[in-house]
C-alpha positions in Angstrom: 0.0 0.0 0.0 1.4 3.4 -0.9 2.6 5.4 2.1 0.3 8.4 1.6 -2.8 6.2 1.4 -1.6 4.3 4.5 -1.1 7.5 6.4 -4.6 8.7 5.3 -6.2 5.5 6.6 -4.4 5.7 9.9 -5.5 9.3 10.4 -9.1 8.3 9.5 -9.1 5.4 12.0 -7.7 7.8 14.7 -10.4 10.4 14.0 -13.2 7.8 14.0 -11.9 6.1 17.2 -11.7 9.5 18.9 -15.2 10.5 17.8 -16.6 7.3 19.1 -14.7 7.5 22.4 -15.8 11.0 23.2 -19.2 11.1 21.6 -20.9 10.7 25.1 -18.9 13.6 26.5 -19.8 15.8 23.6 -23.5 15.0 24.1 -23.4 15.6 27.8 -24.7 18.7 29.6 -23.3 20.6 32.5 -22.4 19.1 35.8 -22.7 21.1 39.0 -19.0 21.7 39.1 -19.0 23.0 35.5 -21.7 25.5 36.3 -19.9 26.6 39.4 -16.6 27.3 37.7 -18.3 29.1 34.8 -20.1 31.3 37.2 -16.9 32.2 39.0 -15.2 32.9 35.7 -18.1 35.1 34.7 -18.0 37.1 37.9 -14.2 37.5 37.6 -14.0 38.7 34.0 -17.5 40.2 33.7 -17.2 42.5 36.6 -13.9 44.0 35.7 -12.3 42.5 38.9 -8.7 43.5 39.4 -6.4 40.5 38.8 -9.3 38.6 37.4 -7.1 35.8 35.9 -5.7 35.0 39.4 -9.0 35.3 41.3 -10.8 32.1 40.2 -10.5 29.8 43.2 -12.1 26.8 41.4 -9.1 26.8 39.0 -6.5 27.1 41.8 -6.0 30.7 40.9 -4.2 29.6 37.8 -4.3 32.5 35.3 -3.9 30.5 32.0 -6.7 28.2 32.9 -9.0 31.1 33.8 -8.1 32.9 30.6 -8.9 29.8 28.6 -12.4 29.6 30.0 -12.8 33.4 29.7 -12.1 33.1 26.0 -14.6 30.3 25.8 -17.1 32.6 27.5 -16.6 35.3 24.9 -17.2 32.7 22.1 -20.2 30.8 23.4 -22.0 32.7 26.2 -24.3 35.0 24.3 -25.3 37.8 26.6 -23.3 36.0 29.2 -25.8 33.1 29.3 -24.9 29.5 28.5 -27.3 27.0 26.9 -27.2 23.2 27.6 -25.6 22.7 24.1 -22.6 24.9 25.1 -21.4 22.1 27.4 -20.5 19.9 24.4 -18.8 22.9 22.6 -16.7 23.6 25.7 -15.6 20.0 25.9 -14.8 20.0 22.2 -12.4 22.9 23.0 -10.7 20.7 25.6 -10.5 17.9 23.0 -8.8 20.3 20.6 -6.3 21.1 23.2 -5.8 17.4 23.7 -5.1 17.1 20.0 -2.3 19.7 20.4 -1.0 17.7 23.4 -1.1 14.5 21.3 0.9 16.1 18.6 3.4 17.3 21.1 3.6 13.8 22.6 4.3 12.4 19.2 7.2 14.8 18.6 8.6 14.2 22.1 8.5 10.4 21.7 10.2 10.5 18.4 13.0 12.7 19.8 13.4 10.5 22.8 13.4 7.1 21.0 15.4 8.0 17.8 18.8 7.6 19.4 17.9 4.1 20.7 15.6 2.4 18.3 16.0 4.2 15.0 13.8 6.5 12.9 11.1 4.0 11.8 10.2 2.7 15.2 10.5 6.1 16.8 8.0 7.6 14.3 5.6 4.7 14.7 5.8 4.8 18.5 5.2 8.6 18.5 2.1 8.3 16.4 0.7 5.4 18.5 1.5 7.3 21.7 -0.4 10.4 20.5 -3.3 8.3 19.3 -3.5 6.4 22.6 -3.5 9.6 24.5 -6.5 10.9 22.6 -8.6 7.8 23.5 -7.3 6.6 26.8 -10.0 6.1 29.5 -8.0 8.0 32.1 -8.5 11.2 29.9 -12.3 11.2 30.6 -12.1 12.9 34.0 -10.0 15.7 32.5 -12.1 16.4 29.5 -15.4 15.7 31.1 -15.1 18.3 33.9 -14.6 22.0 32.9 -12.9 22.6 36.3 -10.0 20.5 34.8 -9.6 22.8 31.7 -6.3 24.0 33.2 -5.0 20.4 33.2 -5.5 20.1 29.4 -3.9 23.5 28.8 -1.0 22.4 31.0 -0.7 19.1 29.1 -0.5 20.8 25.7 2.1 23.3 27.0 4.1 20.5 28.8 4.3 18.1 25.9 5.6 20.8 23.5 7.9 22.1 26.2 9.5 18.6 26.4 9.6 18.3 22.6 11.3 21.7 22.2 13.7 20.8 25.1 14.8 17.7 23.3 15.1 19.5 20.0 17.2 22.2 21.6 19.5 19.8 23.4 19.9 17.4 20.4 20.3 20.1 17.7 22.1 22.6 20.0 19.5 25.3 19.6 19.3 27.6 22.6 16.1 29.3 21.2 14.2 26.1 21.4 15.3 25.6 25.0 14.2 29.1 25.8 10.8 28.4 24.3 10.6 25.1 26.3 11.0 26.9 29.6 8.6 29.6 28.6 6.0 26.9 27.9 6.8 25.4 31.3 5.7 28.7 32.9 2.4 28.6 30.9 1.9 25.0 32.1 2.5 26.0 35.7 0.1 28.9 35.2 -2.5 26.3 34.2 -2.3 23.4 36.6 -0.4 22.0 39.6 0.3 18.9 37.4 3.1 20.9 35.7 5.4 19.8 38.6 5.8 16.6 36.7 8.1 18.5 34.3 10.8 18.6 37.0 11.5 14.8 37.1 10.5 14.3 33.5 13.1 16.9 32.4 15.8 15.2 34.3 14.9 11.8 32.9 14.7 12.8 29.3 17.9 14.8 29.5 19.6 11.7 31.1 18.5 9.2 28.5 17.9 11.1 25.2 19.7 14.4 24.9 23.1 12.8 24.2 23.2 9.0 24.3 27.0 8.5 24.4 28.2 10.6 27.3 29.8 9.9 30.6 27.4 9.1 33.4 28.5 12.0 35.6 27.9 14.4 32.7 24.4 13.0 32.2 23.6 13.4 35.8 25.0 17.0 35.9 23.0 18.2 32.8 19.9 16.3 34.0 20.0 18.2 37.3 20.5 21.5 35.4 17.4 20.8 33.3 15.4 19.9 36.4 16.5 23.0 38.1 15.6 25.1 35.0 12.0 23.6 35.1 11.9 24.2 38.9 12.9 27.8 38.4 10.1 28.2 35.8 7.6 26.8 38.2 8.9 29.0 41.0 8.6 32.2 38.8 5.0 31.4 38.1 4.3 30.7 41.8 5.9 34.0 42.9 3.8 35.9 40.4 0.7 34.1 41.5 1.5 34.9 45.1 2.0 38.5 44.2 -1.2 38.8 42.3 -3.3 36.6 44.6 -1.7 36.6 48.0 -2.8 33.8 50.2 -1.1 31.7 52.9 -0.8 28.6 50.7 -0.1 30.2 47.4 3.5 28.9 47.3 2.4 25.5 48.6 -0.3 24.7 46.0 2.1 23.1 43.6 3.3 20.6 46.3 0.1 20.4 48.3 -0.8 16.8 47.2 2.3 15.5 49.0 2.6 15.8 52.8 5.6 13.9 54.0 4.5 14.2 57.6 1.2 12.5 56.9 2.9 9.8 54.9 5.3 8.9 57.8 2.5 8.9 60.3 1.3 5.6 61.6 -2.4 6.5 61.5 -5.1 5.5 59.0 -4.0 8.5 56.9 -0.4 7.5 57.1 1.9 5.4 54.9 -0.2 2.3 55.1 -3.2 4.2 53.8 -1.0 5.8 51.1 0.2 2.3 50.0 -3.4 1.1 49.8 -4.3 4.1 47.6 -1.3 3.6 45.4 -2.1 -0.1 45.0 -5.7 0.6 44.0 -4.6 3.4 41.6 -2.0 1.1 40.0 -4.8 -1.4 39.2 -6.8 1.3 37.7 -3.9 2.6 35.6 -3.1 -0.9 34.2 -6.8 -1.8 33.7 -8.6 1.5 33.3 -12.2 0.2 33.5 -15.1 2.2 34.8 -17.1 -0.6 36.4 -20.2 1.6 36.6 -20.1 2.1 32.8 -19.1 -1.3 31.4 -18.8 -3.7 34.3 -17.0 -7.0 33.7 -17.0 -6.6 29.9 -14.7 -3.7 30.4 -12.1 -5.9 32.1 -12.2 -8.3 29.2 -11.5 -5.4 26.8 -8.8 -3.9 29.1 -6.9 -7.2 29.4 -7.1 -7.7 25.7 -5.9 -4.2 25.0 -3.0 -4.6 27.4 -1.9 -7.9 26.0 -2.1 -6.6 22.4 0.1 -3.6 23.3 2.6 -5.5 25.4 3.1 -8.6 23.2 5.3 -6.8 20.5 7.5 -5.5 23.3 8.0 -8.9 24.8 8.9 -10.4 21.4 11.4 -7.6 20.8 12.9 -8.0 24.2 14.1 -11.4 23.3 16.3 -9.9 20.6 17.5 -6.9 22.5 17.0 -7.6 26.3 19.3 -4.8 27.5 17.5 -2.1 25.5 14.0 -3.2 26.3 15.0 -3.8 29.9 15.9 -0.1 30.1 12.7 0.9 28.4 10.7 -1.2 30.9 12.7 0.2 33.8 12.2 3.8 32.7 8.5 3.2 32.2 8.2 1.7 35.7 10.2 4.6 37.3 8.0 7.1 35.6 4.8 5.4 36.9 6.2 5.3 40.4 7.1 8.9 40.4 3.7 9.9 39.1 2.0 7.7 41.7 4.1 9.3 44.4 3.1 12.8 43.3 -0.6 11.9 43.6 -0.3 9.5 46.5 -3.2 11.0 48.5 -5.6 11.0 45.5 -7.9 8.0 45.2 -9.0 6.5 42.0 -11.9 4.1 42.4 -12.9 1.8 39.5 -16.6 2.5 40.2 -15.9 6.3 40.1 -13.3 6.4 37.3 -15.0 9.3 35.5 -14.4 11.4 38.7 -10.9 10.2 39.5 -8.4 13.0 40.3 -4.9 13.2 39.1 -5.2 10.8 36.1 -3.9 13.1 33.4 -0.1 12.4 33.8 -0.8 8.7 34.4 -2.7 8.6 31.1 0.3 10.2 29.3 2.7 7.7 30.9 0.5 4.7 29.9 -0.1 6.0 26.4 3.7 6.5 25.8 4.6 3.1 27.2 2.0 1.2 25.3 2.8 3.2 22.2 6.5 2.2 22.4 5.7 -1.4 23.1 2.8 -1.9 20.6 5.0 -0.7 17.7 8.1 -2.8 18.5 7.6 -5.2 15.7 8.0 -4.3 12.0 5.6 -4.9 9.2 1.9 -4.9 9.2 1.8 -5.8 12.9 3.2 -2.3 13.7 -0.1 -0.9 12.4 -2.7 -3.6 13.1 -1.9 -4.3 16.8 -2.0 -0.7 17.9 -5.2 -0.2 15.9 -6.9 -3.1 17.7 -5.6 -1.7 21.1 -7.0 1.7 20.2 -10.4 0.2 19.3 -10.6 -1.5 22.7 -9.6 1.7 24.5 -12.2 3.7 22.6 -14.9 1.4 23.8 -13.6 1.7 27.4 -13.5 5.5 27.1 -17.0 5.7 25.6 -18.3 3.6 28.5 -16.7 5.9 31.1 -17.9 9.0 29.3 -21.5 7.6 29.3 -21.5 7.9 33.1 -20.8 11.6 32.8 -23.5 11.9 30.2 -26.0 10.3 32.6 -24.9 12.4 35.6 -25.1 15.6 33.5 -28.6 14.7 32.4 -29.7 14.4 36.1 -28.1 17.7 36.9 -29.8 19.3 33.9 -33.1 18.0 35.0 -32.7 19.6 38.5 -31.4 22.8 36.9 -34.4 23.0 34.6 -36.7 22.2 37.5 -35.3 25.2 39.5 -35.7 27.6 36.6 -39.2 26.3 35.8 -40.3 26.6 39.4 -39.1 30.1 39.6 -40.8 31.1 36.4 -44.1 29.4 37.3 -44.5 30.9 40.7 -43.3 34.4 39.7 -45.8 34.3 36.9 -48.5 34.0 39.6 -47.2 37.1 41.3 -45.3 35.4 44.1 -41.8 36.4 45.1 -39.3 33.6 45.0 -36.2 34.3 47.0 -35.0 30.7 47.7 -35.5 27.2 46.3 -34.7 24.2 48.4 -34.2 20.9 46.4 -35.0 18.0 48.6 -32.8 14.9 47.9 -30.8 16.4 45.1 -28.8 13.9 43.0 -25.4 14.2 44.6 -23.9 11.2 42.9 -25.2 9.5 39.7 -23.4 6.6 37.9 -20.4 7.1 40.1 -20.1 10.8 39.1 -20.5 13.7 41.5 -23.3 15.7 40.0 -23.8 18.3 42.7 -21.6 18.9 45.7 -23.2 21.2 48.3 -21.0 24.2 47.4 -22.2 23.9 43.8 -25.9 24.0 44.6 -25.9 27.8 44.2 -25.0 27.4 40.6 -28.4 25.9 39.7 -30.2 29.2 40.1 -27.6 31.9 39.3 -25.4 33.0 36.5 -24.3 31.8 34.0 -27.8 30.3 33.2 -30.1 33.3 34.1 -31.0 36.0 31.6 -29.0 39.2 31.8 -30.5 41.4 34.6 -32.3 38.6 36.3 -31.9 38.6 40.1 -29.9 35.5 41.4 -31.8 33.1 43.5 -30.6 31.2 46.5 -30.6 27.4 45.8 -29.9 24.8 48.4 -30.0 21.0 48.4 -30.8 19.1 51.5 -31.9 15.6 52.4 -35.6 15.0 53.1 -34.6 13.4 56.4 -32.9 16.7 57.4 -35.7 19.1 56.2 -37.5 19.1 59.6 -34.3 20.1 61.4 -34.0 23.2 59.2 -37.7 23.9 59.2 -37.9 23.9 63.0 -34.8 26.2 63.3 -35.4 29.8 64.2 -33.4 31.0 61.1 -36.0 29.3 58.9 -38.4 32.2 59.4 -36.2 34.6 57.3 -35.9 32.0 54.5 -39.6 31.5 54.5 -40.3 35.2 54.5 -38.1 35.7 51.4 -40.4 33.4 49.4 -39.4 29.7 49.6 -40.1 27.0 47.0 -39.5 23.4 47.8 -38.7 21.0 44.9 -40.0 17.7 46.2 -38.1 14.4 45.7 -38.7 12.1 42.7 -40.9 9.0 42.7 -41.2 7.0 45.9 -39.7 3.9 44.3 -36.5 5.8 43.7 -36.6 7.5 47.1 -38.7 5.3 49.5 -37.5 7.1 52.7 -39.1 10.4 51.5 -42.6 9.1 52.3 -45.7 8.9 50.0 -46.7 12.6 50.5 -43.6 14.0 48.8 -44.6 12.3 45.6 -48.3 12.9 45.7 -49.7 13.6 42.3 -52.4 16.2 41.9 -53.5 19.4 40.3 -53.3 22.9 41.6 -50.6 25.6 41.7 -47.8 23.2 41.4 -45.1 24.0 38.9 -45.0 21.7 35.8 -41.4 20.7 36.3 -39.1 18.5 34.2 -41.5 17.9 31.3 -40.5 14.8 29.2 -40.7 16.8 26.0 -37.8 18.9 27.2 -35.5 16.1 28.1 -32.3 16.4 26.2 -30.8 13.0 27.2 -32.5 9.7 26.9 -30.0 8.1 29.3 -31.4 9.9 32.3 -34.2 8.4 34.4 -37.6 9.8 33.9 -37.7 11.9 37.1 -40.5 14.2 38.0 -40.2 16.8 40.7 -43.0 19.0 41.9 -42.6 22.5 43.2 -44.4 23.6 46.4 -44.5 27.3 47.4 -44.3 27.7 51.2 -46.5 30.5 52.2 -44.7 33.1 54.3 -46.0 33.7 57.8 -47.5 37.1 58.2 -47.8 38.2 61.9 -51.5 39.0 62.7 -52.9 37.0 59.9 -55.6 34.4 60.8 -53.1 31.6 60.6 -50.1 33.6 61.7 -48.1 33.0 64.8 -49.8 35.0 67.6 -48.2 32.9 70.4 -45.8 30.0 70.8 -48.7 27.5 70.8 -52.4 26.8 70.3 -54.8 25.1 72.7 -58.4 24.4 73.2 -60.6 22.5 75.8 -63.5 20.2 75.7 -63.4 19.2 72.0 -61.8 16.4 70.1 -61.1 18.6 67.1 -59.7 22.0 66.5 -62.4 24.7 66.8 -63.4 26.7 63.8 -61.2 29.7 63.4 -58.2 28.1 65.0 -55.4 27.7 62.5 -52.2 25.8 63.1 -49.0 26.5 61.2 -47.3 23.1 61.0 -43.9 24.6 60.3 -44.0 26.3 63.7 -46.0 23.9 65.9 -44.8 20.3 65.7 -46.0 18.6 68.9 -49.4 17.8 70.3 -50.5 16.8 73.8 -54.1 15.7 74.4 -55.4 15.0 77.9 -58.3 12.9 79.1 -59.8 13.5 82.5 -58.7 11.2 85.4 -62.0 9.4 85.5 -61.5 8.2 81.9 -58.2 6.4 82.8 -60.0 3.1 83.2 -61.8 3.5 79.9 -58.8 3.7 77.6 -56.8 0.7 76.4 -53.1 1.7 76.7 -52.2 -0.9 74.1 -54.3 0.9 71.5 -52.1 3.5 69.8 -53.6 7.0 69.9 -54.2 8.6 66.5 -54.5 12.2 65.3 -55.6 13.3 61.9 -55.0 16.6 60.1 -56.0 18.2 56.9 -53.8 20.9 55.2 -54.4 23.8 52.9 -51.4 23.5 50.6 -51.4 22.5 47.0 -50.6 18.9 48.1 -54.1 18.5 49.7 -52.7 16.7 52.7 -55.0 14.4 54.7 -52.5 12.8 57.1 -52.4 10.6 60.2 -49.8 10.4 63.0 -49.4 7.8 65.8 -48.7 8.8 69.4 -48.1 7.2 72.8 -50.0 7.1 76.1 -48.3 8.4 79.2 -49.4 9.2 82.7 -50.1 12.9 83.0 -50.8 15.0 86.1 -54.5 15.4 85.3 -55.1 12.1 83.7 -54.0 9.9 80.7 -52.2 12.0 78.1 -51.5 11.2 74.5 -48.3 12.7 73.1 -47.6 13.2 69.4 -44.3 14.3 67.8 -44.9 15.5 64.2 -41.6 17.3 63.5 -40.3 14.4 61.5 -43.5 13.8 59.6 -43.2 15.4 56.1 -47.0 15.3 55.6 -47.4 17.6 58.6 -44.6 19.9 57.7 -45.7 20.4 54.1 -49.4 20.5 54.7 -49.6 24.3 54.8 -51.8 26.1 57.4 -54.0 23.3 58.8 -57.7 23.5 58.2 -58.5 21.0 61.0 -56.9 18.7 63.5 -59.0 15.9 65.1 -58.6 12.8 67.1 -59.9 9.3 66.8 -61.1 6.8 69.4 -61.1 7.8 73.1 -59.4 11.1 72.3 -62.6 12.4 70.7 -63.5 13.2 74.3 -60.2 15.0 75.2 -60.6 17.6 77.9 -57.7 19.7 76.8 -55.4 19.8 73.8 -52.1 21.7 73.3 -50.3 22.2 70.0 -46.8 23.1 70.9 -43.6 24.3 69.2 -41.7 21.1 70.1 -41.7 18.2 72.5 -40.7 18.9 76.1 -37.3 20.3 76.4 -34.6 18.4 78.2 -32.3 20.1 80.7 -29.8 22.6 79.3 -27.2 20.4 81.0 -27.7 17.7 78.4 -24.8 18.6 76.1 -22.4 16.5 74.0 -19.1 15.6 75.4 -16.3 14.5 73.0 -14.6 11.2 73.7 -12.2 9.1 71.7 -10.5 12.2 70.1 -13.9 13.5 69.0 -14.9 10.4 67.2 -17.6 9.5 69.7 -19.9 11.6 71.8 -21.4 11.1 75.2 -24.4 12.7 77.0 -25.1 12.9 80.7 -28.8 12.3 81.2 -28.7 11.7 84.9 -31.7 13.4 86.6 -33.8 13.7 83.5 -37.4 13.4 84.7 -39.0 10.2 83.5 -42.4 9.8 81.9 -44.3 6.7 82.7 -45.9 5.0 79.7 -49.3 3.5 80.3 -48.4 0.6 78.0 -45.6 -1.4 79.6 -44.4 -2.6 76.2 -43.6 1.0 75.1 -39.8 0.9 75.6 -37.7 3.9 76.2 -35.0 4.7 73.6 -32.7 7.5 72.7 -31.9 8.7 69.2 -29.3 11.3 68.1 -29.6 13.0 64.7 -26.6 15.1 63.5 -27.1 17.4 60.5 -24.3 19.1 58.5 -25.5 22.7 58.2 -23.5 23.2 55.0 -24.4 20.1 53.0 -27.8 19.4 54.5 -26.9 15.8 55.0 -27.7 14.0 58.2 -27.1 10.8 60.1 -29.2 9.2 62.8 -27.4 7.2 65.4 -28.7 5.2 68.4 -26.5 5.2 71.5 -24.5 2.0 72.1 -24.9 2.1 75.9 -26.9 3.9 78.5 -25.2 2.8 81.7 -24.8 5.0 84.7 -27.0 7.7 83.3 -24.6 8.4 80.4 -25.3 7.8 76.7 -22.4 6.8 74.5 -23.0 7.6 70.8 -20.4 6.0 68.5 -19.2 7.7 65.4 -21.0 10.9 66.2 -18.1 12.9 64.8 -18.9 11.7 61.3 -18.9 15.3 59.9 -15.5 16.1 61.5 -15.0 19.8 61.8 -18.1 20.9 59.8 -20.7 23.0 61.6 -23.5 20.7 62.7 -26.8 20.8 64.4 -27.6 18.0 66.8 -30.9 16.8 68.2 -31.1 14.2 71.0 -34.6 12.7 71.3 -36.0 10.6 74.2 -38.6 8.3 72.8 -41.3 6.1 74.2 -42.6 3.5 71.8 -40.9 5.3 68.9 -42.5 8.7 69.7 -40.4 11.6 70.8 -41.5 12.8 74.2 -38.5 15.1 75.1 -35.7 16.7 73.1 -32.4 18.5 73.6 -31.0 20.5 70.7 -27.8 22.4 70.0 -25.1 23.2 67.5 -21.3 22.7 67.4 
């Protein structure tokens, strides 16, 4: 076959493989982290902020990375607003930068191999290495997340820096060396991964600049090159520190390696680091996203690895010393890169989110490219092509997980905007939207981390001039904690919309109320006709407007409770706000104590006025009261009660129809202020002293006493519920209560009888 036609076919195969590998990424929408970084770039460059290029924290204050996204903003964000289709165009730009990096890798590999294996093998290995880099599965986290744009810019600058360095050293051209160090500064201004240039420069100078030199001279010039790269990185760090002064500005480049932690004997010490390195090594050798492809992926990964390594093993029999050095150099490079990212975990099930995979992808692409082209003839083309096809399938499978996660993020984002538009069209003011049970992780990809929730309802997706809206995601199980907090009143007054969780079968803990279907003033959210991605689940969210409390209104809060006497139902004209009053105590007269059956669970029913048309029921517990039998109900954890809206009526069933008095209270009885958490086991566990807490006597002996501690992260809205492990000596020991570490938390300790909260202590840390 003529050489031009062969080259054309090779290029066509590379283009088709790259298109197939990255098609899911190009069709994916924005993730939460993408929206957050675009918002920050827009604020930095749109507001004329001084030192804008150094002010984007989501890009580690790297100016070249910020300028790259600022250029993208000027090209795609019409009127400073992005559309879902812009996500694919922004990722296409990252792929074009990856093409530049692949070409630089090709030139660098040719320059490095030519003195050892000759022109033909060097050119074939360079082409294969560049092609493998384009379609390697470890590239997906870099291209798929816009916050990693700086890594791609750094890779393009670094590969050409190395290529120019080798050209300058081999051809004795000082200008090329100068350009190499200038590109190193650009790489450092783009990403912390540029630190890899220091050991890489030493290694390439040692093995490829001049092959036949004394060992001492190789070491000396290698150290000089490494120092040159280190100086380039230091210049960039100093400029960054000057433009964006911060305590850790000079440490950001080396922040992933903490020798003190590595030498420690704790779970975060060297044993933990070795475990992470072993796991990452497996992912590097077999880059399979188990969420995307599963076991089929491992079959393809093993086949690709054997196809690429087989020519190298065959060639090693003819030239064992040469190929032994190649293998040793490859292994050393992998070890150095693993050491630089020793604290970063790469899980097979979350491969599309794995940090620090870029340099490892380059190392594997180069190594497999050199080995896969070791044999001459047709095998030099066919075997790398088959390897590339396998890697393209693996990459597409990993990219599909980002596509699915982005579709879920887009559905929530669209729901937020639709809810705002709907309720504002009704003349209501919407100041905040709370998303209950947002999709934090989908298909092993982080869709929305708590700090990115704000991006769902602010720039860069709102029309110019539109007021930003406060968006927050919290767990349904945590909602009652925030709703019963005094600070909730201000959020409610601003105009609060709740986006309720999806279908009960996908979120069974939310309760049936939160997925009730019905008509009324509920926003038509996430319409199937607007779905842009068929991979995403058919999720429906409903919006509920929480009416603000107006003091003095018929159902406003005139006091800290409501009560009535002589009736088993709330009298006409008495309105109860369930977001303020969450506990009920109904008392029977003493003469009725022989009439009730304490084993019969008391029941209260209520009917709300919100769009959800709530008609709910709650179970209580019988206790011995001062004036007679008393039924206690705790409704703060009942979503039906909280979201019912101002209650139209509250009534009792059974014996409680003849209640002599009823009190609707803010909360269950308060435990002593002395009930406070005490840290034990270095803060891992908590203990509470409940000595002297007055006891309530249940009328039903089978109603056992229990304690429950709920801890809520006030930032993320996530919560855990823990039962004490022991209650000896009047002290409760709660294991693993420090689960949120140093995050600000709200804690609620409930004393329960028969599963009903009868007393509560609450505080924050």
